[in-house]
mmCIF file of the N, C-alpha and C atoms, coordinates in Angstrom:
data_MODEL
# 
_entry.id   MODEL 
# 
loop_
_atom_site.group_PDB 
_atom_site.id 
_atom_site.type_symbol 
_atom_site.label_atom_id 
_atom_site.label_alt_id 
_atom_site.label_comp_id 
_atom_site.label_asym_id 
_atom_site.label_entity_id 
_atom_site.label_seq_id 
_atom_site.pdbx_PDB_ins_code 
_atom_site.Cartn_x 
_atom_site.Cartn_y 
_atom_site.Cartn_z 
_atom_site.occupancy 
_atom_site.B_iso_or_equiv 
_atom_site.pdbx_formal_charge 
_atom_site.auth_seq_id 
_atom_site.auth_comp_id 
_atom_site.auth_asym_id 
_atom_site.auth_atom_id 
_atom_site.pdbx_PDB_model_num 
ATOM 1   N N  . MET A 1 1  ? -6.366  24.483 17.902 1.00 0.00 ? 1  MET A N  1 
ATOM 2   C CA . MET A 1 1  ? -5.194  25.308 17.710 1.00 0.00 ? 1  MET A CA 1 
ATOM 3   C C  . MET A 1 1  ? -4.336  24.771 16.563 1.00 0.00 ? 1  MET A C  1 
ATOM 4   N N  . ASN A 1 2  ? -4.149  23.450 16.491 1.00 0.00 ? 2  ASN A N  1 
ATOM 5   C CA . ASN A 1 2  ? -3.366  22.870 15.403 1.00 0.00 ? 2  ASN A CA 1 
ATOM 6   C C  . ASN A 1 2  ? -4.020  23.090 14.051 1.00 0.00 ? 2  ASN A C  1 
ATOM 7   N N  . GLU A 1 3  ? -5.346  23.052 14.008 1.00 0.00 ? 3  GLU A N  1 
ATOM 8   C CA . GLU A 1 3  ? -6.047  23.302 12.748 1.00 0.00 ? 3  GLU A CA 1 
ATOM 9   C C  . GLU A 1 3  ? -5.818  24.738 12.288 1.00 0.00 ? 3  GLU A C  1 
ATOM 10  N N  . GLU A 1 4  ? -5.765  25.659 13.216 1.00 0.00 ? 4  GLU A N  1 
ATOM 11  C CA . GLU A 1 4  ? -5.488  27.055 12.877 1.00 0.00 ? 4  GLU A CA 1 
ATOM 12  C C  . GLU A 1 4  ? -4.061  27.206 12.352 1.00 0.00 ? 4  GLU A C  1 
ATOM 13  N N  . ALA A 1 5  ? -3.127  26.517 12.955 1.00 0.00 ? 5  ALA A N  1 
ATOM 14  C CA . ALA A 1 5  ? -1.741  26.548 12.482 1.00 0.00 ? 5  ALA A CA 1 
ATOM 15  C C  . ALA A 1 5  ? -1.656  26.001 11.061 1.00 0.00 ? 5  ALA A C  1 
ATOM 16  N N  . LEU A 1 6  ? -2.378  24.942 10.773 1.00 0.00 ? 6  LEU A N  1 
ATOM 17  C CA . LEU A 1 6  ? -2.401  24.374 9.428  1.00 0.00 ? 6  LEU A CA 1 
ATOM 18  C C  . LEU A 1 6  ? -2.978  25.370 8.434  1.00 0.00 ? 6  LEU A C  1 
ATOM 19  N N  . ARG A 1 7  ? -4.055  26.025 8.792  1.00 0.00 ? 7  ARG A N  1 
ATOM 20  C CA . ARG A 1 7  ? -4.682  27.010 7.917  1.00 0.00 ? 7  ARG A CA 1 
ATOM 21  C C  . ARG A 1 7  ? -3.715  28.144 7.593  1.00 0.00 ? 7  ARG A C  1 
ATOM 22  N N  . ILE A 1 8  ? -3.040  28.649 8.596  1.00 0.00 ? 8  ILE A N  1 
ATOM 23  C CA . ILE A 1 8  ? -2.091  29.752 8.408  1.00 0.00 ? 8  ILE A CA 1 
ATOM 24  C C  . ILE A 1 8  ? -0.916  29.306 7.531  1.00 0.00 ? 8  ILE A C  1 
ATOM 25  N N  . THR A 1 9  ? -0.426  28.109 7.772  1.00 0.00 ? 9  THR A N  1 
ATOM 26  C CA . THR A 1 9  ? 0.692   27.598 6.988  1.00 0.00 ? 9  THR A CA 1 
ATOM 27  C C  . THR A 1 9  ? 0.303   27.470 5.526  1.00 0.00 ? 9  THR A C  1 
ATOM 28  N N  . ARG A 1 10 ? -0.870  26.902 5.263  1.00 0.00 ? 10 ARG A N  1 
ATOM 29  C CA . ARG A 1 10 ? -1.345  26.774 3.879  1.00 0.00 ? 10 ARG A CA 1 
ATOM 30  C C  . ARG A 1 10 ? -1.506  28.142 3.215  1.00 0.00 ? 10 ARG A C  1 
ATOM 31  N N  . LYS A 1 11 ? -2.066  29.066 3.949  1.00 0.00 ? 11 LYS A N  1 
ATOM 32  C CA . LYS A 1 11 ? -2.306  30.400 3.404  1.00 0.00 ? 11 LYS A CA 1 
ATOM 33  C C  . LYS A 1 11 ? -1.001  31.096 3.020  1.00 0.00 ? 11 LYS A C  1 
ATOM 34  N N  . ASN A 1 12 ? -0.001  30.966 3.859  1.00 0.00 ? 12 ASN A N  1 
ATOM 35  C CA . ASN A 1 12 ? 1.255   31.680 3.648  1.00 0.00 ? 12 ASN A CA 1 
ATOM 36  C C  . ASN A 1 12 ? 2.242   30.964 2.732  1.00 0.00 ? 12 ASN A C  1 
ATOM 37  N N  . LEU A 1 13 ? 2.222   29.651 2.722  1.00 0.00 ? 13 LEU A N  1 
ATOM 38  C CA . LEU A 1 13 ? 3.230   28.902 1.970  1.00 0.00 ? 13 LEU A CA 1 
ATOM 39  C C  . LEU A 1 13 ? 2.676   28.145 0.766  1.00 0.00 ? 13 LEU A C  1 
ATOM 40  N N  . GLY A 1 14 ? 1.374   27.984 0.713  1.00 0.00 ? 14 GLY A N  1 
ATOM 41  C CA . GLY A 1 14 ? 0.759   27.215 -0.367 1.00 0.00 ? 14 GLY A CA 1 
ATOM 42  C C  . GLY A 1 14 ? 0.458   25.792 0.077  1.00 0.00 ? 14 GLY A C  1 
ATOM 43  N N  . LYS A 1 15 ? -0.496  25.179 -0.596 1.00 0.00 ? 15 LYS A N  1 
ATOM 44  C CA . LYS A 1 15 ? -0.989  23.855 -0.208 1.00 0.00 ? 15 LYS A CA 1 
ATOM 45  C C  . LYS A 1 15 ? 0.031   22.738 -0.354 1.00 0.00 ? 15 LYS A C  1 
ATOM 46  N N  . GLU A 1 16 ? 1.023   22.919 -1.211 1.00 0.00 ? 16 GLU A N  1 
ATOM 47  C CA . GLU A 1 16 ? 1.974   21.843 -1.499 1.00 0.00 ? 16 GLU A CA 1 
ATOM 48  C C  . GLU A 1 16 ? 3.341   22.022 -0.841 1.00 0.00 ? 16 GLU A C  1 
ATOM 49  N N  . HIS A 1 17 ? 3.476   22.994 0.022  1.00 0.00 ? 17 HIS A N  1 
ATOM 50  C CA . HIS A 1 17 ? 4.759   23.248 0.688  1.00 0.00 ? 17 HIS A CA 1 
ATOM 51  C C  . HIS A 1 17 ? 5.048   22.144 1.705  1.00 0.00 ? 17 HIS A C  1 
ATOM 52  N N  . ILE A 1 18 ? 6.317   21.804 1.848  1.00 0.00 ? 18 ILE A N  1 
ATOM 53  C CA . ILE A 1 18 ? 6.703   20.733 2.766  1.00 0.00 ? 18 ILE A CA 1 
ATOM 54  C C  . ILE A 1 18 ? 6.307   21.037 4.211  1.00 0.00 ? 18 ILE A C  1 
ATOM 55  N N  . GLN A 1 19 ? 6.271   22.297 4.589  1.00 0.00 ? 19 GLN A N  1 
ATOM 56  C CA . GLN A 1 19 ? 5.863   22.645 5.954  1.00 0.00 ? 19 GLN A CA 1 
ATOM 57  C C  . GLN A 1 19 ? 4.382   22.325 6.180  1.00 0.00 ? 19 GLN A C  1 
ATOM 58  N N  . VAL A 1 20 ? 3.589   22.356 5.123  1.00 0.00 ? 20 VAL A N  1 
ATOM 59  C CA . VAL A 1 20 ? 2.185   21.945 5.226  1.00 0.00 ? 20 VAL A CA 1 
ATOM 60  C C  . VAL A 1 20 ? 2.126   20.462 5.582  1.00 0.00 ? 20 VAL A C  1 
ATOM 61  N N  . ALA A 1 21 ? 2.984   19.666 4.969  1.00 0.00 ? 21 ALA A N  1 
ATOM 62  C CA . ALA A 1 21 ? 3.035   18.243 5.294  1.00 0.00 ? 21 ALA A CA 1 
ATOM 63  C C  . ALA A 1 21 ? 3.384   18.035 6.767  1.00 0.00 ? 21 ALA A C  1 
ATOM 64  N N  . THR A 1 22 ? 4.315   18.822 7.259  1.00 0.00 ? 22 THR A N  1 
ATOM 65  C CA . THR A 1 22 ? 4.690   18.727 8.675  1.00 0.00 ? 22 THR A CA 1 
ATOM 66  C C  . THR A 1 22 ? 3.511   19.086 9.579  1.00 0.00 ? 22 THR A C  1 
ATOM 67  N N  . SER A 1 23 ? 2.802   20.145 9.225  1.00 0.00 ? 23 SER A N  1 
ATOM 68  C CA . SER A 1 23 ? 1.626   20.544 10.011 1.00 0.00 ? 23 SER A CA 1 
ATOM 69  C C  . SER A 1 23 ? 0.537   19.476 9.960  1.00 0.00 ? 23 SER A C  1 
ATOM 70  N N  . LEU A 1 24 ? 0.315   18.894 8.781  1.00 0.00 ? 24 LEU A N  1 
ATOM 71  C CA . LEU A 1 24 ? -0.668  17.818 8.650  1.00 0.00 ? 24 LEU A CA 1 
ATOM 72  C C  . LEU A 1 24 ? -0.279  16.628 9.508  1.00 0.00 ? 24 LEU A C  1 
ATOM 73  N N  . ASN A 1 25 ? 0.993   16.275 9.478  1.00 0.00 ? 25 ASN A N  1 
ATOM 74  C CA . ASN A 1 25 ? 1.485   15.165 10.282 1.00 0.00 ? 25 ASN A CA 1 
ATOM 75  C C  . ASN A 1 25 ? 1.277   15.426 11.775 1.00 0.00 ? 25 ASN A C  1 
ATOM 76  N N  . ASN A 1 26 ? 1.608   16.621 12.211 1.00 0.00 ? 26 ASN A N  1 
ATOM 77  C CA . ASN A 1 26 ? 1.457   16.960 13.633 1.00 0.00 ? 26 ASN A CA 1 
ATOM 78  C C  . ASN A 1 26 ? -0.001  16.901 14.059 1.00 0.00 ? 26 ASN A C  1 
ATOM 79  N N  . LEU A 1 27 ? -0.888  17.451 13.236 1.00 0.00 ? 27 LEU A N  1 
ATOM 80  C CA . LEU A 1 27 ? -2.318  17.418 13.550 1.00 0.00 ? 27 LEU A CA 1 
ATOM 81  C C  . LEU A 1 27 ? -2.820  15.973 13.575 1.00 0.00 ? 27 LEU A C  1 
ATOM 82  N N  . ALA A 1 28 ? -2.355  15.163 12.637 1.00 0.00 ? 28 ALA A N  1 
ATOM 83  C CA . ALA A 1 28 ? -2.772  13.763 12.594 1.00 0.00 ? 28 ALA A CA 1 
ATOM 84  C C  . ALA A 1 28 ? -2.354  13.011 13.853 1.00 0.00 ? 28 ALA A C  1 
ATOM 85  N N  . LEU A 1 29 ? -1.172  13.300 14.366 1.00 0.00 ? 29 LEU A N  1 
ATOM 86  C CA . LEU A 1 29 ? -0.728  12.623 15.585 1.00 0.00 ? 29 LEU A CA 1 
ATOM 87  C C  . LEU A 1 29 ? -1.563  13.034 16.798 1.00 0.00 ? 29 LEU A C  1 
ATOM 88  N N  . VAL A 1 30 ? -1.998  14.276 16.831 1.00 0.00 ? 30 VAL A N  1 
ATOM 89  C CA . VAL A 1 30 ? -2.917  14.715 17.890 1.00 0.00 ? 30 VAL A CA 1 
ATOM 90  C C  . VAL A 1 30 ? -4.234  13.955 17.763 1.00 0.00 ? 30 VAL A C  1 
ATOM 91  N N  . LEU A 1 31 ? -4.747  13.859 16.537 1.00 0.00 ? 31 LEU A N  1 
ATOM 92  C CA . LEU A 1 31 ? -6.001  13.137 16.306 1.00 0.00 ? 31 LEU A CA 1 
ATOM 93  C C  . LEU A 1 31 ? -5.868  11.662 16.658 1.00 0.00 ? 31 LEU A C  1 
ATOM 94  N N  . LYS A 1 32 ? -4.700  11.078 16.379 1.00 0.00 ? 32 LYS A N  1 
ATOM 95  C CA . LYS A 1 32 ? -4.461  9.684  16.770 1.00 0.00 ? 32 LYS A CA 1 
ATOM 96  C C  . LYS A 1 32 ? -4.582  9.533  18.276 1.00 0.00 ? 32 LYS A C  1 
ATOM 97  N N  . ASN A 1 33 ? -3.984  10.450 19.009 1.00 0.00 ? 33 ASN A N  1 
ATOM 98  C CA . ASN A 1 33 ? -4.054  10.386 20.475 1.00 0.00 ? 33 ASN A CA 1 
ATOM 99  C C  . ASN A 1 33 ? -5.479  10.552 20.984 1.00 0.00 ? 33 ASN A C  1 
ATOM 100 N N  . LEU A 1 34 ? -6.297  11.246 20.206 1.00 0.00 ? 34 LEU A N  1 
ATOM 101 C CA . LEU A 1 34 ? -7.710  11.417 20.549 1.00 0.00 ? 34 LEU A CA 1 
ATOM 102 C C  . LEU A 1 34 ? -8.573  10.279 20.001 1.00 0.00 ? 34 LEU A C  1 
ATOM 103 N N  . GLU A 1 35 ? -7.911  9.291  19.385 1.00 0.00 ? 35 GLU A N  1 
ATOM 104 C CA . GLU A 1 35 ? -8.547  8.115  18.792 1.00 0.00 ? 35 GLU A CA 1 
ATOM 105 C C  . GLU A 1 35 ? -9.481  8.469  17.633 1.00 0.00 ? 35 GLU A C  1 
ATOM 106 N N  . ASN A 1 36 ? -9.196  9.560  16.946 1.00 0.00 ? 36 ASN A N  1 
ATOM 107 C CA . ASN A 1 36 ? -9.920  9.935  15.733 1.00 0.00 ? 36 ASN A CA 1 
ATOM 108 C C  . ASN A 1 36 ? -9.094  9.429  14.546 1.00 0.00 ? 36 ASN A C  1 
ATOM 109 N N  . TYR A 1 37 ? -9.080  8.109  14.393 1.00 0.00 ? 37 TYR A N  1 
ATOM 110 C CA . TYR A 1 37 ? -8.166  7.453  13.479 1.00 0.00 ? 37 TYR A CA 1 
ATOM 111 C C  . TYR A 1 37 ? -8.468  7.737  12.001 1.00 0.00 ? 37 TYR A C  1 
ATOM 112 N N  . GLN A 1 38 ? -9.729  7.803  11.652 1.00 0.00 ? 38 GLN A N  1 
ATOM 113 C CA . GLN A 1 38 ? -10.074 8.017  10.239 1.00 0.00 ? 38 GLN A CA 1 
ATOM 114 C C  . GLN A 1 38 ? -9.612  9.391  9.750  1.00 0.00 ? 38 GLN A C  1 
ATOM 115 N N  . LYS A 1 39 ? -9.848  10.407 10.550 1.00 0.00 ? 39 LYS A N  1 
ATOM 116 C CA . LYS A 1 39 ? -9.406  11.743 10.152 1.00 0.00 ? 39 LYS A CA 1 
ATOM 117 C C  . LYS A 1 39 ? -7.876  11.815 10.151 1.00 0.00 ? 39 LYS A C  1 
ATOM 118 N N  . ALA A 1 40 ? -7.260  11.184 11.129 1.00 0.00 ? 40 ALA A N  1 
ATOM 119 C CA . ALA A 1 40 ? -5.796  11.158 11.184 1.00 0.00 ? 40 ALA A CA 1 
ATOM 120 C C  . ALA A 1 40 ? -5.234  10.471 9.941  1.00 0.00 ? 40 ALA A C  1 
ATOM 121 N N  . LYS A 1 41 ? -5.845  9.380  9.532  1.00 0.00 ? 41 LYS A N  1 
ATOM 122 C CA . LYS A 1 41 ? -5.398  8.640  8.357  1.00 0.00 ? 41 LYS A CA 1 
ATOM 123 C C  . LYS A 1 41 ? -5.496  9.510  7.108  1.00 0.00 ? 41 LYS A C  1 
ATOM 124 N N  . LYS A 1 42 ? -6.584  10.221 6.969  1.00 0.00 ? 42 LYS A N  1 
ATOM 125 C CA . LYS A 1 42 ? -6.771  11.106 5.821  1.00 0.00 ? 42 LYS A CA 1 
ATOM 126 C C  . LYS A 1 42 ? -5.672  12.168 5.766  1.00 0.00 ? 42 LYS A C  1 
ATOM 127 N N  . LEU A 1 43 ? -5.389  12.790 6.895  1.00 0.00 ? 43 LEU A N  1 
ATOM 128 C CA . LEU A 1 43 ? -4.365  13.828 6.945  1.00 0.00 ? 43 LEU A CA 1 
ATOM 129 C C  . LEU A 1 43 ? -2.972  13.267 6.671  1.00 0.00 ? 43 LEU A C  1 
ATOM 130 N N  . LEU A 1 44 ? -2.698  12.081 7.180  1.00 0.00 ? 44 LEU A N  1 
ATOM 131 C CA . LEU A 1 44 ? -1.389  11.467 6.953  1.00 0.00 ? 44 LEU A CA 1 
ATOM 132 C C  . LEU A 1 44 ? -1.188  11.092 5.488  1.00 0.00 ? 44 LEU A C  1 
ATOM 133 N N  . LYS A 1 45 ? -2.231  10.652 4.830  1.00 0.00 ? 45 LYS A N  1 
ATOM 134 C CA . LYS A 1 45 ? -2.120  10.347 3.406  1.00 0.00 ? 45 LYS A CA 1 
ATOM 135 C C  . LYS A 1 45 ? -1.826  11.615 2.605  1.00 0.00 ? 45 LYS A C  1 
ATOM 136 N N  . GLU A 1 46 ? -2.488  12.698 2.971  1.00 0.00 ? 46 GLU A N  1 
ATOM 137 C CA . GLU A 1 46 ? -2.223  13.974 2.318  1.00 0.00 ? 46 GLU A CA 1 
ATOM 138 C C  . GLU A 1 46 ? -0.785  14.422 2.568  1.00 0.00 ? 46 GLU A C  1 
ATOM 139 N N  . ALA A 1 47 ? -0.337  14.302 3.811  1.00 0.00 ? 47 ALA A N  1 
ATOM 140 C CA . ALA A 1 47 ? 1.037   14.675 4.160  1.00 0.00 ? 47 ALA A CA 1 
ATOM 141 C C  . ALA A 1 47 ? 2.041   13.819 3.397  1.00 0.00 ? 47 ALA A C  1 
ATOM 142 N N  . LEU A 1 48 ? 1.763   12.534 3.266  1.00 0.00 ? 48 LEU A N  1 
ATOM 143 C CA . LEU A 1 48 ? 2.653   11.629 2.540  1.00 0.00 ? 48 LEU A CA 1 
ATOM 144 C C  . LEU A 1 48 ? 2.785   12.045 1.076  1.00 0.00 ? 48 LEU A C  1 
ATOM 145 N N  . LEU A 1 49 ? 1.685   12.374 0.448  1.00 0.00 ? 49 LEU A N  1 
ATOM 146 C CA . LEU A 1 49 ? 1.711   12.789 -0.951 1.00 0.00 ? 49 LEU A CA 1 
ATOM 147 C C  . LEU A 1 49 ? 2.531   14.069 -1.136 1.00 0.00 ? 49 LEU A C  1 
ATOM 148 N N  . ILE A 1 50 ? 2.308   15.037 -0.277 1.00 0.00 ? 50 ILE A N  1 
ATOM 149 C CA . ILE A 1 50 ? 3.060   16.296 -0.344 1.00 0.00 ? 50 ILE A CA 1 
ATOM 150 C C  . ILE A 1 50 ? 4.550   16.038 -0.127 1.00 0.00 ? 50 ILE A C  1 
ATOM 151 N N  . THR A 1 51 ? 4.861   15.200 0.834  1.00 0.00 ? 51 THR A N  1 
ATOM 152 C CA . THR A 1 51 ? 6.257   14.897 1.143  1.00 0.00 ? 51 THR A CA 1 
ATOM 153 C C  . THR A 1 51 ? 6.941   14.226 -0.050 1.00 0.00 ? 51 THR A C  1 
ATOM 154 N N  . LYS A 1 52 ? 6.287   13.236 -0.633 1.00 0.00 ? 52 LYS A N  1 
ATOM 155 C CA . LYS A 1 52 ? 6.849   12.560 -1.805 1.00 0.00 ? 52 LYS A CA 1 
ATOM 156 C C  . LYS A 1 52 ? 7.064   13.544 -2.953 1.00 0.00 ? 52 LYS A C  1 
ATOM 157 N N  . ASN A 1 53 ? 6.086   14.408 -3.183 1.00 0.00 ? 53 ASN A N  1 
ATOM 158 C CA . ASN A 1 53 ? 6.188   15.365 -4.285 1.00 0.00 ? 53 ASN A CA 1 
ATOM 159 C C  . ASN A 1 53 ? 7.320   16.369 -4.077 1.00 0.00 ? 53 ASN A C  1 
ATOM 160 N N  . ASN A 1 54 ? 7.588   16.722 -2.846 1.00 0.00 ? 54 ASN A N  1 
ATOM 161 C CA . ASN A 1 54 ? 8.619   17.714 -2.541 1.00 0.00 ? 54 ASN A CA 1 
ATOM 162 C C  . ASN A 1 54 ? 10.012  17.111 -2.386 1.00 0.00 ? 54 ASN A C  1 
ATOM 163 N N  . LEU A 1 55 ? 10.099  15.930 -1.799 1.00 0.00 ? 55 LEU A N  1 
ATOM 164 C CA . LEU A 1 55 ? 11.393  15.401 -1.404 1.00 0.00 ? 55 LEU A CA 1 
ATOM 165 C C  . LEU A 1 55 ? 11.794  14.122 -2.126 1.00 0.00 ? 55 LEU A C  1 
ATOM 166 N N  . GLY A 1 56 ? 10.867  13.509 -2.823 1.00 0.00 ? 56 GLY A N  1 
ATOM 167 C CA . GLY A 1 56 ? 11.166  12.265 -3.524 1.00 0.00 ? 56 GLY A CA 1 
ATOM 168 C C  . GLY A 1 56 ? 10.790  11.043 -2.710 1.00 0.00 ? 56 GLY A C  1 
ATOM 169 N N  . GLU A 1 57 ? 10.648  9.943  -3.412 1.00 0.00 ? 57 GLU A N  1 
ATOM 170 C CA . GLU A 1 57 ? 10.167  8.687  -2.818 1.00 0.00 ? 57 GLU A CA 1 
ATOM 171 C C  . GLU A 1 57 ? 11.088  8.104  -1.747 1.00 0.00 ? 57 GLU A C  1 
ATOM 172 N N  . GLU A 1 58 ? 12.372  8.377  -1.813 1.00 0.00 ? 58 GLU A N  1 
ATOM 173 C CA . GLU A 1 58 ? 13.348  7.721  -0.940 1.00 0.00 ? 58 GLU A CA 1 
ATOM 174 C C  . GLU A 1 58 ? 13.824  8.588  0.227  1.00 0.00 ? 58 GLU A C  1 
ATOM 175 N N  . HIS A 1 59 ? 13.217  9.733  0.421  1.00 0.00 ? 59 HIS A N  1 
ATOM 176 C CA . HIS A 1 59 ? 13.652  10.630 1.496  1.00 0.00 ? 59 HIS A CA 1 
ATOM 177 C C  . HIS A 1 59 ? 13.252  10.060 2.854  1.00 0.00 ? 59 HIS A C  1 
ATOM 178 N N  . ILE A 1 60 ? 14.061  10.318 3.859  1.00 0.00 ? 60 ILE A N  1 
ATOM 179 C CA . ILE A 1 60 ? 13.796  9.804  5.211  1.00 0.00 ? 60 ILE A CA 1 
ATOM 180 C C  . ILE A 1 60 ? 12.464  10.318 5.763  1.00 0.00 ? 60 ILE A C  1 
ATOM 181 N N  . GLN A 1 61 ? 12.063  11.507 5.373  1.00 0.00 ? 61 GLN A N  1 
ATOM 182 C CA . GLN A 1 61 ? 10.784  12.044 5.855  1.00 0.00 ? 61 GLN A CA 1 
ATOM 183 C C  . GLN A 1 61 ? 9.604   11.261 5.273  1.00 0.00 ? 61 GLN A C  1 
ATOM 184 N N  . VAL A 1 62 ? 9.779   10.681 4.091  1.00 0.00 ? 62 VAL A N  1 
ATOM 185 C CA . VAL A 1 62 ? 8.759   9.794  3.530  1.00 0.00 ? 62 VAL A CA 1 
ATOM 186 C C  . VAL A 1 62 ? 8.637   8.551  4.406  1.00 0.00 ? 62 VAL A C  1 
ATOM 187 N N  . ALA A 1 63 ? 9.762   8.020  4.836  1.00 0.00 ? 63 ALA A N  1 
ATOM 188 C CA . ALA A 1 63 ? 9.747   6.849  5.723  1.00 0.00 ? 63 ALA A CA 1 
ATOM 189 C C  . ALA A 1 63 ? 9.032   7.165  7.038  1.00 0.00 ? 63 ALA A C  1 
ATOM 190 N N  . THR A 1 64 ? 9.269   8.354  7.565  1.00 0.00 ? 64 THR A N  1 
ATOM 191 C CA . THR A 1 64 ? 8.596   8.767  8.798  1.00 0.00 ? 64 THR A CA 1 
ATOM 192 C C  . THR A 1 64 ? 7.089   8.853  8.578  1.00 0.00 ? 64 THR A C  1 
ATOM 193 N N  . SER A 1 65 ? 6.686   9.417  7.454  1.00 0.00 ? 65 SER A N  1 
ATOM 194 C CA . SER A 1 65 ? 5.257   9.522  7.134  1.00 0.00 ? 65 SER A CA 1 
ATOM 195 C C  . SER A 1 65 ? 4.626   8.142  7.002  1.00 0.00 ? 65 SER A C  1 
ATOM 196 N N  . LEU A 1 66 ? 5.330   7.230  6.332  1.00 0.00 ? 66 LEU A N  1 
ATOM 197 C CA . LEU A 1 66 ? 4.825   5.867  6.197  1.00 0.00 ? 66 LEU A CA 1 
ATOM 198 C C  . LEU A 1 66 ? 4.698   5.179  7.557  1.00 0.00 ? 66 LEU A C  1 
ATOM 199 N N  . ASN A 1 67 ? 5.661   5.418  8.422  1.00 0.00 ? 67 ASN A N  1 
ATOM 200 C CA . ASN A 1 67 ? 5.608   4.842  9.763  1.00 0.00 ? 67 ASN A CA 1 
ATOM 201 C C  . ASN A 1 67 ? 4.392   5.369  10.532 1.00 0.00 ? 67 ASN A C  1 
ATOM 202 N N  . ASN A 1 68 ? 4.155   6.668  10.456 1.00 0.00 ? 68 ASN A N  1 
ATOM 203 C CA . ASN A 1 68 ? 3.004   7.251  11.157 1.00 0.00 ? 68 ASN A CA 1 
ATOM 204 C C  . ASN A 1 68 ? 1.694   6.701  10.606 1.00 0.00 ? 68 ASN A C  1 
ATOM 205 N N  . LEU A 1 69 ? 1.628   6.513  9.301  1.00 0.00 ? 69 LEU A N  1 
ATOM 206 C CA . LEU A 1 69 ? 0.439   5.923  8.692  1.00 0.00 ? 69 LEU A CA 1 
ATOM 207 C C  . LEU A 1 69 ? 0.260   4.480  9.156  1.00 0.00 ? 69 LEU A C  1 
ATOM 208 N N  . ALA A 1 70 ? 1.353   3.752  9.282  1.00 0.00 ? 70 ALA A N  1 
ATOM 209 C CA . ALA A 1 70 ? 1.282   2.375  9.773  1.00 0.00 ? 70 ALA A CA 1 
ATOM 210 C C  . ALA A 1 70 ? 0.758   2.316  11.202 1.00 0.00 ? 70 ALA A C  1 
ATOM 211 N N  . LEU A 1 71 ? 1.120   3.288  12.029 1.00 0.00 ? 71 LEU A N  1 
ATOM 212 C CA . LEU A 1 71 ? 0.602   3.340  13.401 1.00 0.00 ? 71 LEU A CA 1 
ATOM 213 C C  . LEU A 1 71 ? -0.912  3.493  13.421 1.00 0.00 ? 71 LEU A C  1 
ATOM 214 N N  . ILE A 1 72 ? -1.428  4.291  12.510 1.00 0.00 ? 72 ILE A N  1 
ATOM 215 C CA . ILE A 1 72 ? -2.881  4.462  12.411 1.00 0.00 ? 72 ILE A CA 1 
ATOM 216 C C  . ILE A 1 72 ? -3.539  3.158  11.957 1.00 0.00 ? 72 ILE A C  1 
ATOM 217 N N  . GLU A 1 73 ? -2.959  2.547  10.943 1.00 0.00 ? 73 GLU A N  1 
ATOM 218 C CA . GLU A 1 73 ? -3.509  1.268  10.456 1.00 0.00 ? 73 GLU A CA 1 
ATOM 219 C C  . GLU A 1 73 ? -3.516  0.232  11.578 1.00 0.00 ? 73 GLU A C  1 
ATOM 220 N N  . TYR A 1 74 ? -2.462  0.202  12.354 1.00 0.00 ? 74 TYR A N  1 
ATOM 221 C CA . TYR A 1 74 ? -2.398  -0.729 13.488 1.00 0.00 ? 74 TYR A CA 1 
ATOM 222 C C  . TYR A 1 74 ? -3.512  -0.430 14.491 1.00 0.00 ? 74 TYR A C  1 
ATOM 223 N N  . ALA A 1 75 ? -3.690  0.856  14.796 1.00 0.00 ? 75 ALA A N  1 
ATOM 224 C CA . ALA A 1 75 ? -4.751  1.254  15.739 1.00 0.00 ? 75 ALA A CA 1 
ATOM 225 C C  . ALA A 1 75 ? -6.125  0.874  15.215 1.00 0.00 ? 75 ALA A C  1 
ATOM 226 N N  . LEU A 1 76 ? -6.276  0.842  13.896 1.00 0.00 ? 76 LEU A N  1 
ATOM 227 C CA . LEU A 1 76 ? -7.548  0.453  13.275 1.00 0.00 ? 76 LEU A CA 1 
ATOM 228 C C  . LEU A 1 76 ? -7.697  -1.067 13.157 1.00 0.00 ? 76 LEU A C  1 
ATOM 229 N N  . GLY A 1 77 ? -6.660  -1.797 13.551 1.00 0.00 ? 77 GLY A N  1 
ATOM 230 C CA . GLY A 1 77 ? -6.716  -3.257 13.483 1.00 0.00 ? 77 GLY A CA 1 
ATOM 231 C C  . GLY A 1 77 ? -6.334  -3.813 12.126 1.00 0.00 ? 77 GLY A C  1 
ATOM 232 N N  . ASN A 1 78 ? -5.728  -2.971 11.284 1.00 0.00 ? 78 ASN A N  1 
ATOM 233 C CA . ASN A 1 78 ? -5.286  -3.404 9.951  1.00 0.00 ? 78 ASN A CA 1 
ATOM 234 C C  . ASN A 1 78 ? -3.812  -3.789 10.029 1.00 0.00 ? 78 ASN A C  1 
ATOM 235 N N  . TYR A 1 79 ? -3.592  -5.065 10.310 1.00 0.00 ? 79 TYR A N  1 
ATOM 236 C CA . TYR A 1 79 ? -2.230  -5.547 10.505 1.00 0.00 ? 79 TYR A CA 1 
ATOM 237 C C  . TYR A 1 79 ? -1.627  -5.977 9.191  1.00 0.00 ? 79 TYR A C  1 
# 
């Protein structure tokens, strides 16, 4: 269901819209809970890039994205 939401968001708003980053982040957190860490990491990196491009390097949402990526790295044993 989350993948379908991401597809619809991309189709309607474009691949680089900030809402796409939010959808990617949400899907990645679901994948993290399912222990699909590699796919979650890929999606979070994409979300981070979109967020930086839309909001700038110092925006609080960038910090949130970095934190979520750090959680994945921790789950992968990358301390």
